[in-house]
Structure formats: structure tokens, C-alpha cells
KOLSE-534100 format. One record per residue: residue number from 1; x, y, z of N, C-alpha, C, O in turn; chain; residue in three letters. Coordinates in pm, whole numbers, padded with zeros to 5 digits. Example, Ala and Ser with C-alpha at 12.3 -4.5 7.8 and 13.67 -1.06 7.14 Angstrom:
<vexmis>
  num    n.c1    n.c2    n.c3   ca.c1   ca.c2   ca.c3    c.c1    c.c2    c.c3    o.c1    o.c2    o.c3  cadena  residuo
    1   01319  -00569   00780   01230  -00450   00780   01320  -00330   00780   01424  -00332   00846       A      Ala
    2   01285  -00225   00708   01367  -00106   00714   01290   00003   00787   01341   00114   00804       A      Ser
</vexmis>
This chain:
<vexmis>
  num    n.c1    n.c2    n.c3   ca.c1   ca.c2   ca.c3    c.c1    c.c2    c.c3    o.c1    o.c2    o.c3  cadena  residuo
    1  -01445   02090   01764  -01461   02045   01895  -01514   02158   01987  -01587   02129   02083       A      Pro
    2  -01480   02285   01960  -01532   02393   02043  -01686   02408   02031  -01747   02463   02123       A      Gly
    3  -01746   02365   01927  -01894   02378   01910  -01961   02279   01998  -02082   02294   02015       A      Glu
    4  -01897   02174   02059  -01960   02078   02138  -01983   02126   02281  -02062   02065   02354       A      Gln
    5  -01918   02231   02322  -01937   02282   02458  -02063   02371   02463  -02083   02455   02375       A      Trp
    6  -02144   02352   02562  -02268   02428   02584  -02275   02484   02720  -02212   02432   02812       A      Arg
    7  -02353   02594   02739  -02369   02652   02871  -02510   02645   02919  -02540   02691   03029       A      Met
    8  -02598   02590   02840  -02739   02574   02885  -02756   02442   02955  -02662   02362   02958       A      Asp
    9  -02873   02417   03011  -02905   02294   03079  -02847   02288   03217  -02845   02181   03279       A      Gly
   10  -02797   02403   03270  -02738   02405   03405  -02826   02501   03488  -02855   02614   03447       A      Ile
   11  -02866   02450   03604  -02955   02533   03691  -02926   02508   03839  -02841   02426   03874       A      Ser
   12  -02997   02579   03922  -02982   02572   04066  -02836   02592   04112  -02782   02518   04195       A      Asp
   13  -02779   02690   04055  -02634   02716   04091  -02631   02778   04230  -02703   02875   04255       A      Ile
   14  -02550   02725   04320  -02538   02777   04454  -02391   02765   04501  -02321   02668   04471       A      Ala
   15  -02349   02865   04574  -02215   02862   04633  -02220   02876   04787  -02275   02974   04836       A      Tyr
   16  -02166   02784   04863  -02170   02788   05009  -02031   02837   05050  -01933   02763   05050       A      Glu
   17  -02027   02966   05085  -01897   03034   05111  -01829   02967   05236  -01707   02951   05236       A      Glu
   18  -01902   02929   05338  -01843   02874   05457  -01758   02754   05427  -01650   02736   05483       A      Ala
   19  -01810   02670   05335  -01739   02547   05296  -01672   02553   05166  -01614   02454   05121       A      Glu
   20  -01679   02670   05100  -01624   02686   04966  -01665   02578   04873  -01583   02516   04806       A      Ala
   21  -01795   02555   04871  -01862   02455   04795  -01955   02507   04689  -02046   02584   04718       A      Lys
   22  -01932   02464   04563  -02017   02504   04457  -02102   02383   04410  -02051   02273   04391       A      Leu
   23  -02240   02410   04393  -02322   02300   04353  -02413   02351   04241  -02436   02472   04232       A      Ser
   24  -02462   02263   04158  -02552   02296   04045  -02624   02163   04002  -02587   02052   04040       A      Phe
   25  -02726   02184   03922  -02803   02075   03867  -02790   02078   03714  -02780   02185   03653       A      Ser
   26  -02789   01949   03649  -02783   01943   03501  -02902   01868   03449  -02953   01780   03518       A      Met
   27  -02947   01898   03335  -03057   01832   03278  -03024   01687   03242  -03106   01596   03258       A      Glu
   28  -02905   01669   03195  -02853   01529   03155  -02719   01513   03213  -02655   01612   03247       A      Thr
   29  -02672   01391   03226  -02547   01364   03275  -02441   01372   03163  -02441   01292   03070       A      Phe
   30  -02353   01468   03173  -02252   01496   03069  -02121   01540   03135  -02120   01580   03252       A      Gln
   31  -02012   01532   03062  -01888   01592   03110  -01905   01744   03127  -01975   01806   03047       A      Pro
   32  -01845   01803   03225  -01849   01947   03249  -01715   02002   03288  -01629   01928   03336       A      Phe
   33  -01696   02128   03269  -01576   02194   03301  -01602   02327   03368  -01693   02400   03330       A      Val
   34  -01520   02359   03468  -01527   02493   03532  -01407   02576   03481  -01293   02530   03476       A      Leu
   35  -01442   02703   03443  -01339   02791   03389  -01322   02911   03474  -01420   02964   03527       A      Met
   36  -01199   02957   03487  -01165   03074   03571  -01079   03171   03488  -00994   03127   03411       A      Gln
   37  -01098   03298   03503  -01009   03396   03436  -00865   03383   03489  -00840   03391   03609       A      Lys
   38  -00776   03365   03401  -00634   03338   03436  -00576   03460   03521  -00502   03441   03617       A      Thr
   39  -00611   03578   03482  -00548   03695   03548  -00642   03764   03643  -00642   03887   03656       A      Tyr
   40  -00719   03685   03709  -00825   03743   03800  -00767   03826   03910  -00834   03917   03957       A      Leu
   41  -00644   03801   03956  -00588   03867   04075  -00494   03985   04031  -00427   04044   04114       A      Asn
   42  -00492   04015   03904  -00406   04124   03850  -00487   04242   03830  -00609   04231   03818       A      Phe
   43  -00421   04368   03824  -00280   04397   03869  -00270   04390   04022  -00370   04404   04092       A      Pro
   44  -00155   04370   04071  -00129   04367   04215  -00157   04508   04269  -00122   04610   04209       A      Phe
   45  -00223   04508   04386  -00246   04638   04456  -00126   04685   04526  -00107   04806   04536       A      Gln
   46  -00044   04600   04575   00090   04630   04638   00166   04509   04652   00113   04400   04631       A      Ser
   47   00291   04519   04687   00383   04406   04707   00494   04448   04802   00526   04566   04818       A      Trp
   48   00554   04344   04864   00666   04377   04952   00757   04252   04963   00710   04139   04973       A      Glu
   49   00884   04275   04959   00988   04171   04981   01075   04216   05100   01144   04317   05091       A      Leu
   50   01072   04141   05208   01154   04181   05328   01218   04063   05383   01168   03952   05373       A      Arg
   51   01337   04088   05447   01414   03979   05507   01346   03924   05636   01279   03994   05712       A      Pro
   52   01370   03793   05653   01334   03729   05778   01457   03685   05857   01448   03652   05976       A      Leu
   53   01571   03686   05788   01699   03644   05846   01791   03621   05734   01762   03660   05621       A      Gly
   54   01906   03558   05762   02008   03523   05664   01947   03423   05564   01897   03318   05602       A      Arg
   55   01953   03458   05436   01906   03371   05331   01761   03324   05353   01724   03210   05325       A      Ser
   56   01681   03422   05408   01541   03399   05433   01459   03525   05414   01501   03631   05461       A      Ser
   57   01349   03519   05351   01267   03641   05322   01122   03609   05310   01082   03493   05305       A      Ala
   58   01042   03716   05305   00897   03700   05290   00854   03787   05177   00875   03909   05181       A      Leu
   59   00791   03728   05073   00739   03796   04958   00587   03805   04969   00517   03704   04970       A      Phe
   60   00537   03929   04976   00389   03941   04998   00326   04020   04887   00376   04125   04845       A      Thr
   61   00215   03967   04840   00138   04036   04729   00002   04058   04775  -00060   03968   04832       A      Ile
   62  -00047   04178   04753  -00192   04216   04774  -00252   04220   04635  -00217   04305   04554       A      Glu
   63  -00342   04128   04609  -00407   04127   04474  -00541   04179   04480  -00589   04228   04583       A      Gly
   64  -00607   04168   04361  -00738   04226   04342  -00843   04150   04428  -00935   04210   04485       A      Val
   65  -00825   04014   04435  -00928   03933   04503  -00871   03867   04630  -00945   03844   04725       A      Leu
   66  -00741   03836   04631  -00688   03776   04751  -00542   03817   04774  -00469   03850   04680       A      Phe
   67  -00502   03812   04898  -00366   03841   04941  -00292   03713   04972  -00353   03618   05021       A      Asn
   68  -00164   03707   04946  -00084   03591   04979   00056   03631   05017   00100   03742   04990       A      Leu
   69   00125   03540   05078   00269   03559   05108   00345   03433   05081   00289   03324   05098       A      Ser
   70   00465   03441   05041   00553   03328   05012   00675   03351   05098   00744   03452   05085       A      Ile
   71   00701   03251   05191   00822   03252   05267   00932   03176   05192   00911   03062   05150       A      Thr
   72   01050   03240   05174   01162   03181   05109   01269   03147   05204   01316   03234   05278       A      Ile
   73   01312   03022   05207   01424   02979   05295   01520   02895   05205   01487   02782   05168       A      Gln
   74   01640   02952   05171   01725   02883   05077   01657   02870   04944   01614   02971   04888       A      Gly
   75   01646   02752   04893   01578   02727   04763   01438   02671   04780   01380   02617   04685       A      Asn
   76   01383   02682   04900   01245   02633   04931   01149   02750   04956   01185   02854   05011       A      Gln
   77   01024   02725   04910   00920   02829   04928   00800   02768   04995   00768   02651   04976       A      Cys
   78   00732   02853   05077   00604   02806   05145   00500   02913   05126   00520   03030   05159       A      Met
   79   00391   02871   05073   00271   02965   05045   00185   02983   05176   00163   02888   05252       A      Leu
   80   00141   03100   05196   00039   03131   05294  -00072   03217   05237  -00044   03319   05174       A      Gln
   81  -00197   03177   05257  -00307   03251   05202  -00406   03296   05316  -00421   03227   05417       A      Leu
   82  -00470   03408   05297  -00573   03443   05394  -00689   03352   05390  -00748   03323   05493       A      Glu
   83  -00725   03305   05269  -00835   03213   05250  -00768   03077   05213  -00713   03060   05104       A      Gln
   84  -00777   02982   05307  -00709   02852   05291  -00801   02741   05258  -00752   02632   05231       A      Glu
   85  -00930   02757   05259  -01026   02657   05234  -00996   02584   05098  -00979   02649   04995       A      Arg
   86  -00990   02452   05103  -00973   02372   04979  -00832   02373   04930  -00806   02319   04822       A      Gly
   87  -00734   02435   05005  -00597   02449   04959  -00499   02390   05058  -00381   02423   05055       A      Leu
   88  -00547   02301   05147  -00463   02239   05251  -00342   02164   05186  -00235   02156   05247       A      Ser
   89  -00358   02112   05070  -00245   02038   05008  -00139   02134   04951  -00034   02089   04904       A      His
   90  -00166   02265   04954  -00076   02363   04898  -00024   02462   05007   00094   02495   05007       A      Leu
   91  -00107   02506   05093  -00068   02606   05194   00017   02544   05303  -00011   02435   05353       A      Val
   92   00126   02619   05337   00208   02571   05451   00306   02454   05417   00366   02393   05505       A      Gly
   93   00318   02426   05286   00411   02317   05250   00535   02372   05181   00525   02457   05092       A      Lys
   94   00650   02324   05221   00780   02358   05162   00795   02292   05029   00776   02171   05018       A      Trp
   95   00828   02369   04925   00861   02308   04797   00942   02408   04713   00952   02527   04745       A      Met
   96   01003   02353   04601   01086   02437   04520   00996   02534   04442   00874   02520   04435       A      Ser
   97   01065   02635   04384   00989   02734   04311   00909   02679   04193   00792   02715   04180       A      Thr
   98   00967   02589   04104   00890   02537   03999   00772   02453   04051   00663   02459   03994       A      Pro
   99   00792   02377   04157   00687   02298   04216   00576   02385   04271   00459   02355   04251       A      Ala
  100   00611   02491   04340   00509   02581   04393   00432   02648   04281   00309   02658   04286       A      Leu
  101   00504   02694   04181   00431   02763   04066   00329   02668   04005   00213   02704   03984       A      Lys
  102   00375   02540   03975   00282   02450   03918   00164   02417   04005   00052   02408   03955       A      Lys
  103   00186   02398   04138   00077   02370   04228  -00022   02486   04241  -00143   02466   04245       A      Ala
  104   00031   02606   04247  -00056   02725   04251  -00137   02740   04124  -00257   02766   04134       A      Met
  105  -00083   02725   04011  -00158   02737   03889  -00264   02627   03881  -00375   02654   03837       A      Leu
  106  -00231   02507   03922  -00328   02395   03922  -00445   02425   04013  -00558   02382   03990       A      Asn
  107  -00416   02502   04120  -00523   02531   04217  -00598   02661   04190  -00686   02701   04267       A      Ala
  108  -00559   02729   04074  -00623   02847   04037  -00577   02966   04109  -00643   03070   04103       A      Gly
  109  -00465   02959   04178  -00404   03072   04251  -00292   03128   04164  -00179   03079   04171       A      Val
  110  -00318   03227   04084  -00224   03272   03987  -00167   03409   04016  -00244   03505   04025       A      Asn
  111  -00034   03423   04031   00033   03548   04043   00145   03563   03941   00223   03658   03944       A      Ile
  112   00151   03461   03847   00257   03459   03755   00222   03507   03616   00112   03483   03566       A      Phe
  113   00319   03575   03554   00299   03635   03424   00349   03536   03317   00429   03446   03344       A      Val
  114   00297   03555   03194   00337   03481   03082   00332   03568   02959   00310   03688   02970       A      Asp
  115   00351   03511   02843   00359   03590   02721   00224   03659   02683   00220   03749   02599       A      Glu
  116   00118   03613   02747  -00012   03678   02719  -00058   03778   02815  -00153   03851   02787       A      Tyr
  117   00004   03787   02925  -00045   03872   03038  -00067   04018   02994  -00167   04080   03030       A      Thr
  118   00027   04070   02919   00018   04211   02878  -00098   04245   02790  -00131   04362   02772       A      Glu
  119  -00163   04139   02731  -00279   04160   02656  -00408   04172   02731  -00510   04216   02679       A      Asn
  120  -00401   04131   02858  -00522   04127   02938  -00515   04208   03067  -00618   04231   03131       A      Phe
  121  -00393   04254   03107  -00374   04320   03233  -00308   04461   03207  -00211   04475   03133       A      Val
  122  -00369   04562   03276  -00302   04695   03267  -00171   04694   03340  -00158   04631   03446       A      Ser
  123  -00074   04761   03286   00059   04751   03339   00136   04887   03327   00091   04978   03258       A      Ser
  124   00249   04896   03394   00336   05006   03385   00437   04972   03271   00506   04870   03278       A      Cys
  125   00445   05057   03170   00540   05031   03064   00684   05073   03112   00711   05191   03133       A      Asn
  126   00773   04973   03129   00906   05003   03177   01016   04950   03080   00998   04854   03005       A      Lys
  127   01127   05018   03088   01243   04973   03014   01283   04830   03065   01315   04815   03183       A      Asp
  128   01280   04728   02979   01303   04593   03020   01437   04575   03089   01450   04500   03186       A      Pro
  129   01542   04647   03036   01675   04643   03100   01676   04684   03245   01730   04615   03332       A      Leu
  130   01612   04800   03268   01604   04856   03403   01524   04765   03492   01564   04739   03605       A      Ala
  131   01410   04715   03443   01324   04630   03523   01392   04501   03571   01396   04469   03690       A      Glu
  132   01444   04431   03474   01498   04298   03502   01632   04311   03582   01663   04225   03664       A      His
  133   01709   04417   03558   01827   04442   03640   01790   04468   03783   01862   04428   03875       A      Ala
  134   01675   04538   03803   01634   04567   03938   01600   04433   04015   01633   04417   04132       A      Ala
  135   01534   04342   03945   01503   04213   04011   01626   04140   04051   01634   04087   04162       A      Tyr
  136   01725   04136   03960   01851   04062   03990   01923   04131   04112   01974   04059   04198       A      Asp
  137   01927   04257   04121   02001   04329   04225   01917   04324   04356   01975   04314   04465       A      Gln
  138   01784   04330   04346   01706   04309   04469   01732   04173   04536   01740   04161   04658       A      Met
  139   01746   04074   04453   01772   03937   04505   01904   03928   04576   01915   03854   04674       A      Ala
  140   02006   04000   04530   02137   04001   04588   02137   04060   04731   02218   04024   04817       A      Leu
  141   02041   04153   04751   02035   04222   04881   01910   04186   04963   01875   04257   05057       A      Phe
  142   01845   04081   04929   01719   04043   04994   01738   03997   05135   01641   03990   05211       A      Ala
  143   01864   03962   05175   01891   03924   05315   01907   04044   05410   01901   04031   05532       A      Ser
  144   01929   04166   05346   01955   04280   05429   01864   04403   05405   01859   04494   05487       A      Ala
  145   01792   04403   05292   01708   04513   05261   01564   04467   05232   01539   04358   05182       A      Cys
  146   01469   04561   05267   01334   04537   05226   01302   04623   05106   01355   04733   05091       A      Ala
  147   01215   04572   05022   01173   04641   04897   01017   04645   04892   00950   04552   04938       A      Phe
  148   00963   04750   04837   00818   04756   04835   00770   04843   04718   00842   04925   04660       A      Ser
  149   00639   04818   04687   00565   04893   04587   00567   05041   04616   00563   05080   04733       A      Trp
  150   00572   05126   04510   00554   05270   04527   00458   05320   04426   00469   05282   04310       A      Ser
  151   00363   05403   04462   00268   05460   04368   00340   05544   04262   00289   05559   04151       A      Lys
  152   00455   05597   04293   00530   05680   04199   00590   05601   04086   00633   05661   03987       A      Trp
  153   00596   05473   04094   00657   05393   03986   00570   05407   03860   00622   05394   03749       A      Asn
  154   00441   05433   03875   00357   05453   03758   00363   05594   03704   00306   05620   03598       A      Ala
  155   00429   05684   03771   00426   05825   03734   00562   05877   03696   00577   05997   03677       A      Lys
  156   00659   05792   03685   00802   05837   03666   00855   05825   03526   00968   05864   03496       A      Cys
  157   00768   05767   03435   00812   05739   03293   00866   05601   03275   00911   05535   03369       A      Gly
  158   00859   05558   03147   00898   05423   03111   01045   05394   03132   01083   05278   03150       A      Ala
  159   01126   05495   03129   01274   05476   03140   01319   05461   03285   01435   05429   03311       A      Glu
  160   01228   05484   03378   01264   05479   03519   01186   05377   03600   01073   05344   03564       A      His
  161   01243   05328   03704   01172   05243   03799   01187   05305   03934   01297   05344   03974       A      Val
  162   01074   05316   04006   01077   05378   04143   01024   05271   04243   00920   05211   04215       A      Val
  163   01090   05246   04356   01043   05157   04457   01090   05205   04587   01184   05284   04594       A      Leu
  164   01025   05156   04698   01062   05191   04831   01164   05088   04880   01151   04968   04853       A      Gln
  165   01264   05137   04953   01376   05054   05000   01415   05098   05142   01404   05215   05177       A      Val
  166   01461   05000   05224   01528   05033   05347   01602   04916   05393   01568   04803   05357       A      Cys
  167   01706   04939   05476   01778   04830   05537   01695   04774   05648   01640   04850   05728       A      Glu
  168   01683   04639   05657   01596   04579   05756   01651   04439   05783   01678   04363   05690       A      His
  169   01667   04404   05913   01733   04277   05948   01652   04179   06025   01689   04062   06034       A      His
  170   01538   04226   06082   01463   04129   06164   01326   04097   06102   01283   04170   06012       A      Asp
  171   01260   03997   06144   01134   03953   06081   01014   04043   06108   00906   04019   06053       A      Pro
  172   01030   04142   06188   00916   04234   06216   00877   04316   06101   00962   04333   06014       A      Ser
  173   00756   04371   06087   00714   04455   05976   00802   04580   05974   00853   04622   06078       A      Pro
  174   00819   04640   05857   00897   04755   05836   00823   04883   05882   00714   04908   05830       A      Val
  175   00872   04962   05973   00809   05087   06006   00796   05178   05893   00892   05196   05818       A      Pro
  176   00681   05240   05874   00657   05329   05760   00762   05440   05745   00797   05482   05635       A      Lys
  177   00809   05486   05861   00910   05594   05859   01048   05552   05803   01133   05634   05771       A      Ser
  178   01064   05421   05795   01199   05372   05753   01219   05369   05605   01334   05365   05560       A      Ser
  179   01112   05373   05524   01120   05358   05381   01180   05488   05314   01151   05601   05353       A      Trp
  180   01264   05462   05215   01315   05568   05128   01280   05533   04981   01265   05416   04945       A      Asn
  181   01267   05637   04900   01238   05611   04758   01371   05609   04678   01459   05692   04699       A      Leu
  182   01382   05509   04583   01497   05502   04501   01452   05499   04356   01353   05436   04320       A      Tyr
  183   01527   05569   04275   01493   05572   04126   01606   05499   04052   01725   05527   04071       A      Leu
  184   01565   05407   03969   01662   05323   03896   01633   05340   03744   01519   05348   03700       A      Leu
  185   01743   05344   03668   01733   05341   03521   01850   05260   03471   01937   05215   03546       A      Glu
  186   01850   05242   03343   01950   05154   03278   02096   05190   03312   02179   05101   03329       A      Ala
  187   02128   05323   03321   02263   05367   03333   02303   05413   03468   02422   05414   03499       A      Gln
  188   02205   05455   03557   02242   05504   03690   02121   05493   03781   02006   05481   03738       A      Arg
  189   02155   05500   03916   02048   05486   04017   02079   05595   04123   02193   05638   04144       A      Ser
  190   01961   05637   04192   01986   05736   04296   01872   05728   04400   01763   05678   04375       A      Lys
  191   01904   05780   04514   01808   05789   04628   01731   05929   04605   01794   06031   04575       A      Lys
  192   01602   05928   04620   01524   06049   04596   01508   06128   04725   01512   06073   04835       A      Leu
  193   01491   06259   04708   01461   06343   04818   01315   06331   04861   01285   06340   04980       A      Glu
  194   01225   06309   04767   01089   06301   04799   01051   06171   04877   01135   06082   04891       A      Met
  195   00927   06160   04928   00883   06050   04997   00757   05992   04931   00703   06052   04838       A      Thr
  196   00709   05877   04977   00594   05818   04922   00467   05908   04938   00373   05902   04860       A      Glu
  197   00471   05991   05045   00357   06081   05075   00369   06221   05011   00285   06308   05034       A      Asp
  198   00469   06241   04933   00485   06374   04863   00367   06397   04770   00303   06303   04722       A      Ser
  199   00341   06524   04746   00219   06553   04665   00247   06543   04519   00150   06529   04444       A      Glu
  200   00365   06548   04472   00394   06533   04331   00531   06467   04312   00617   06471   04400       A      Ala
  201   00548   06409   04197   00669   06339   04170   00785   06433   04138   00767   06532   04068       A      Phe
  202   00899   06404   04188   01022   06483   04162   01138   06389   04157   01146   06296   04236       A      Ser
  203   01227   06410   04066   01339   06328   04043   01465   06380   04108   01574   06329   04083       A      Ser
  204   01448   06482   04192   01560   06544   04270   01619   06434   04364   01548   06365   04437       A      Glu
  205   01750   06422   04357   01816   06320   04439   01833   06377   04582   01840   06498   04604       A      His
  206   01840   06281   04677   01857   06313   04820   01988   06392   04838   02090   06353   04781       A      His
  207   01989   06498   04912   02114   06585   04929   02227   06503   04996   02344   06534   04973       A      Pro
  208   02199   06405   05072   02304   06329   05139   02341   06201   05070   02394   06109   05131       A      Asn
  209   02312   06196   04941   02342   06067   04867   02409   06107   04735   02405   06222   04693       A      Ser
  210   02471   06004   04671   02540   06026   04542   02475   05938   04434   02406   05839   04461       A      Glu
  211   02502   05982   04307   02458   05896   04197   02552   05774   04189   02669   05782   04225       A      Phe
  212   02495   05659   04141   02573   05544   04117   02532   05474   03992   02417   05482   03949       A      His
  213   02627   05404   03935   02604   05342   03803   02501   05227   03816   02426   05199   03722       A      Ser
  214   02498   05159   03934   02412   05046   03953   02339   05055   04085   02387   05121   04178       A      Thr
  215   02225   04991   04097   02151   04984   04224   02233   04917   04326   02224   04956   04442       A      Phe
  216   02314   04818   04295   02400   04748   04394   02496   04845   04463   02509   04844   04586       A      Ile
  217   02562   04929   04382   02658   05023   04444   02589   05131   04523   02645   05184   04620       A      His
  218   02468   05162   04483   02394   05264   04562   02357   05205   04701   02367   05273   04802       A      Leu
  219   02314   05080   04703   02279   05020   04829   02404   04993   04919   02402   05012   05041       A      Leu
  220   02509   04950   04853   02632   04927   04929   02681   05047   04999   02737   05040   05109       A      Gln
  221   02658   05162   04933   02713   05289   04988   02642   05323   05117   02696   05401   05195       A      Asp
  222   02523   05272   05144   02447   05311   05262   02427   05201   05365   02380   05226   05476       A      Ser
  223   02462   05079   05328   02445   04968   05422   02538   04967   05543   02652   05011   05535       A      Leu
  224   02487   04917   05652   02574   04899   05770   02667   04786   05746   02646   04707   05654       A      Ser
  225   02772   04774   05829   02862   04656   05816   02786   04519   05827   02814   04424   05754       A      Pro
  226   02696   04517   05916   02617   04390   05933   02536   04364   05806   02525   04249   05763       A      Asp
  227   02479   04468   05746   02404   04451   05622   02487   04409   05505   02441   04334   05419       A      Gly
  228   02607   04456   05500   02700   04417   05396   02742   04271   05411   02756   04196   05314       A      Leu
  229   02763   04233   05538   02801   04095   05567   02685   03999   05533   02711   03888   05488       A      Asp
  230   02560   04039   05552   02445   03955   05521   02431   03936   05368   02393   03828   05322       A      Arg
  231   02463   04039   05293   02453   04023   05152   02565   03933   05099   02540   03853   05009       A      Thr
  232   02688   03945   05153   02799   03868   05112   02789   03719   05146   02850   03636   05079       A      Lys
  233   02713   03687   05247   02697   03549   05293   02563   03490   05256   02527   03382   05303       A      Thr
  234   02489   03558   05174   02359   03499   05126   02387   03370   05047   02482   03366   04970       A      Ser
  235   02308   03268   05065   02327   03147   04987   02285   03171   04844   02186   03239   04817       A      His
  236   02363   03112   04751   02337   03129   04606   02203   03080   04566   02139   03137   04478       A      Cys
  237   02158   02970   04632   02020   02915   04599   01914   03007   04642   01814   03020   04573       A      Met
  238   01933   03079   04762   01837   03172   04803   01824   03290   04703   01715   03337   04674       A      Phe
  239   01939   03335   04653   01938   03445   04557   01869   03408   04436   01787   03484   04383       A      Ile
  240   01900   03283   04384   01835   03231   04261   01682   03221   04283   01606   03253   04192       A      Asp
  241   01639   03178   04397   01497   03157   04424   01423   03294   04421   01313   03307   04368       A      Thr
  242   01491   03397   04484   01428   03536   04486   01422   03583   04343   01318   03633   04300       A      Ile
  243   01529   03568   04267   01531   03607   04130   01419   03544   04049   01350   03613   03974       A      Gln
  244   01401   03417   04065   01299   03341   03994   01155   03395   04027   01072   03410   03937       A      Ser
  245   01130   03422   04154   00999   03472   04193   00974   03613   04135   00865   03644   04087       A      Leu
  246   01072   03693   04141   01055   03832   04092   01037   03833   03944   00949   03903   03894       A      Leu
  247   01120   03754   03868   01104   03757   03723   00973   03695   03681   00917   03735   03580       A      His
  248   00923   03599   03756   00800   03529   03711   00675   03600   03755   00567   03571   03704       A      Ser
  249   00687   03692   03848   00569   03778   03882   00574   03922   03836   00471   03988   03826       A      Thr
  250   00696   03972   03808   00719   04105   03755   00643   04214   03830   00567   04287   03767       A      Arg
  251   00660   04228   03956   00579   04323   04034   00599   04472   04000   00510   04553   04022       A      Pro
  252   00718   04505   03944   00740   04645   03908   00658   04686   03785   00643   04805   03759       A      Leu
  253   00608   04593   03712   00526   04621   03590   00383   04596   03614   00299   04679   03579       A      Val
  254   00348   04479   03673   00212   04436   03689   00153   04474   03825   00093   04389   03890       A      Tyr
  255   00169   04597   03871   00114   04644   03989   00023   04768   03960   00028   04826   03851       A      Ser
  256  -00057   04807   04059  -00153   04913   04041  -00092   05038   03984   00012   05083   04031       A      Glu
  257  -00158   05095   03882  -00104   05206   03807  -00164   05338   03846  -00122   05440   03792       A      Thr
  258  -00261   05345   03938  -00326   05467   03977  -00315   05485   04125  -00364   05584   04178       A      Val
</vexmis>
């Protein structure tokens, strides 16, 4: 069957960007198919997960070709895109995570990984236990803490995960000065003394912090009473939704490596 598909006989190809319209001419009337590279928007240039309120958060991804954000409220998600042409059926609509993923894939808006992604996309090689534990623990604190991409994650070794973190309670953007770097591994976690703007990577821990066996205990040690209350009262469906998004996009692995 593969031998029946041909790429000749197609001419006058034109794309009207203002209307997002593609046109072409064919020598004869035949079935045709449009194909798109599945991982066109990988690796992510950066990402951020920040609270909008109790059991509400904003997950933002800056990709190779387009940027998008997903608002999470309870177990519902809403997609926002900078380029919305032709996607009115998808953008700004509340839906469950599985429904959103299916709709995005059908529309060619892919940020999700599968068993083949590693064969086509450059990635950070990370200890799976440390990576996936990080996603689960980030979800538990997503109502009180903001998390973001760090360039040092690609330079700290496969056994470590590095990301930017800060306590954040309102929907406004996170001030650059608020971020701190955290290093996670399978057996312990710590706050780093270095910053995102440091000239070289250093695993030295922050002098005013302690080592902890898990990321959860490390965050609990520094959260305000209001922040702790927000984590304790986060809705279980909100936590599950955040976990699902993080595990299906894997931003700690499939983000810019240079």
C-alpha cells in the first residue's frame, strides 16, 4: 500500500499566512494527505508551572515553533495559543486532560511524549526515579509554589534534576529575583547556593538550608503557613491533573539542552 502514495503531480503550492490557508493544484483528482512532523515543537525552549490560586495553576511551554499555556482548574484544562487561527474549536475551551490531549494531537498541536520521542528529539538523560518523583511532588505543591526550567538541568549529570522554584500565591508573573535553584536526586534534595545567572554549575547547598530526603520535605521546611495550608487543601483532582500533564510532557527531560 505504501507504494501507491506519490508526491508528484502537485503544483502551485501557496500558503496565505493571514488566513492560515494552504492551496495547491493537482493534475488529476485523487485522494491526498497532509503530513506533519510529530515532534516539530520539541525540544521545549523553556517551561513554567505557577499557581493562579487554590487548586488552580498555569502551565506554560515555549516551544521551537509556537508557545502555549494550559490553565488548570480542578480536573479541567483550557488551552491558550499565541496563534489561534483555525483552532477556535480547541482554544479557550474547558475539557479534561485526556480530551485536551486528544484534541491537541488531532489539531497537530503536540507537546506530548510517547515511546518514540527519544528516537527523534534531543533530551537530557535523567534518572527516571528522580524525574518522575519530581513531577509527583511538584503537583502536590502546585497551589503554593512556582516551578520553572533551568539551563543547569542539562549540566548537572544524569543522576540529578535541577529546576527553579519559589513560593508564589497570586496570578501575577514571578519576579526574576524570587527564583531559587533546587537540586533533586533519588535519595535526597537540597537548595543550591548558586543562581540561574551563575557562571558555572556548583552543587554547593545554600548555607541557610538543610538536606532533605525528599523534595516535599525540603519545600515544607521553607513554606509560609499560608503556603502549607494551600498544599494541604489542594483538591485531589487538581493534583492528579497536574501530575498527568507533567508526566505526559516530561519537561525536565525534553527541554533545551544548551
